[in-house]
N, C-alpha and C positions, 0 to 999 in steps of 0.2 A: 380230567379237565378242571382247571381251577376256576374259582368264582370270577376272577378278573377277566379271564379269557372268555368265559360265558357272557359276561356283561358287555364286553367289547363286541362280540358277535351279535348280540341282541341290538345294541345301539347301531351298528353298521347296517343290520338288516332293516331296522326301522328307518334309517336315513335313506337307504336305497329305495324302500317302499314309498316313502314320502316323495322322493325325487320322481319316481315313476308315476305316482299318482298326480303330481303337479305337471309332469311332462305330457300327459295324455291330452289335455285341452290344447296345448301348444302344437302337438302333432295333428290333431283334428283341424286346428286353425290353418296350419300350413297346407294340408291337403284340401281343405275346403275353399281356400282362397287363391290357389294357384291356377294358372291357365288364362288364356285370352277370353275376355268378356265383351259383350256388346251392350252398350247402354245408350240412352237418349240423352244427349248433352243438354243440360238445363239452360245453357246460354243460347245455343243455336237451334235447339229442338231437332237436331239431325242425329243419325246413328254415328257413334264413335266406338272404336275398339280400345280397350284399356287392359292393363295388367296391374293387379294389386301387388304390393310388396308383401308377398306371402311370408317371407322369412321374418320380417318385422312383426307381422301379425302373430306369428308363432311365438316369438320372444315375448311380445306383450301379453299373450294368453298365458304363457308360463309364469310371468312375473305378477301380473294383475289382470287386466282386461285387454283383449286384443284391440289394438288401435289400427284402423285401416288408413292406408295412404297409397296413392297411385305410384307405381314404378314407371309406367309408360302410358301414353295416350296418343291416339292417332292425330290429335290436334296439336301436339307439341312439336317443336319447341316454341311456336308462335304464342300459344296460350298456356304456357307452362305455369304461370302464376295464378291460375284460376283457383277458385275456392274449393274445388273438388266436391261439389255438392252431389255429383253423380254417385258417390260412394253410398248414399242412402238407398239407391236402387239395388246395389249389390248386397248391402246388409239386409234389405227386405226380402230378397229372393235370389240367393247366390247361385242356385242350380239352374234356374231358367234363363240367366243371362250368359251362361257359359257357352262359348262358340260351339264346342263339341256337342253339347246337348241340343242346341238350336239346329245344327246340321243333321244330327241323328233323327230329330223329330220330323224334319222336312223330308228326309229319305224314307221314313217309316211308311210302309205300305205301298211304296211306289215301285214301278217296274221300269226296266231299261227300255228306252225308246226303240232300240234296234232289235234286241233278241226277245224282249217282253218277259224276261225272267225277273222275278221279284228281287230287289236289291238286298233285302234282309237287314238285320241289325248291324250297325257299324261296330267294328272292334279296332282298338288302337294299333294292333300289329298287322292288320290286313291292309291290302292295297286300297287306296282311297278311291271311291267312286268319282265319277266326273259329271260335268254339266255340259249340255249341248246348247250352244248359243244360237241366236237368230242367223248368224253367218255360217251355220252348219260346221262350226269348229268346236271340238270338245276340249275342255280344260278340267283338270282335277280341282275339286272344291278347295283343297288346302293350298292351291297356288294363287288363289284370289285374295285380295286384301279383305280381312274380316269385316270391315265396316261397309263393304260393298255387297256382302252376301244377301241382305234382305231385298235389295233391288234386283240382284241377279236371280234370286229364287222366283221372282215374279215373271221373269222373261226367259228363263232357261228350263230345259227338261233333263231328267236324270238319265245317266248312262252308267252301266256297270263297267268295272275295270277292264274286263276282257274286250268288250266292244270299244272302249276308249282306246286301248292299245291298237286294235285292228283298224279303227277309223283314222287314228293318227298316222299309222303306217301307210294307209291308203292315200292320205293327203300328202304325206312327205315323199313317198316313192310311188307315184302312180304308174311309172314305167315297169314296175315289178309285180303289179297286181293284174290278175286275169279274172274277169268276171264270167262265170258260166251260169247258164240258166239251170235251175234245179231239174233233175230228171225225175219223172214219176217213178215211184217205187215199183220194182218188178215183183210180180207175184210168182212164186215157184210152186 
């Protein structure tokens, strides 16, 4: 191996290492700021759902410092020209305003209203648990607008996925459901 080839390999290795070292904060910024978040709007003092432009935050972290900007807000397009002061809440505590974490904490330690089984920790690939409303109708939590979740959590009860499916079927097809009284267990 010649000295020139060795020098080129060393320079390329250092360049790739420097690129990877600089890319790590960008990757962290992307995964740290993606996802729907709930904030309190500084203008109206009500709950709003926002999405941060995570890609731009990642590029900013790669180049210099991550700059946060909203990509979406539940108050847009009417208030699209706001000062985005709500970003301070996200910068201060990005994990506790993430909708997934808020929902997970609410379901934590709760049991299904129907079968009384504990719902357990939520996982992204599992079926979504549901909420039983005052009208005795269940709805999956991810089918509700995120900014409505805090109010819904105060008036609804948790329902596991299996009971949600059974109760939804019971309500949509009552002619196909037969209710039988449970028989006492037979002792042999």
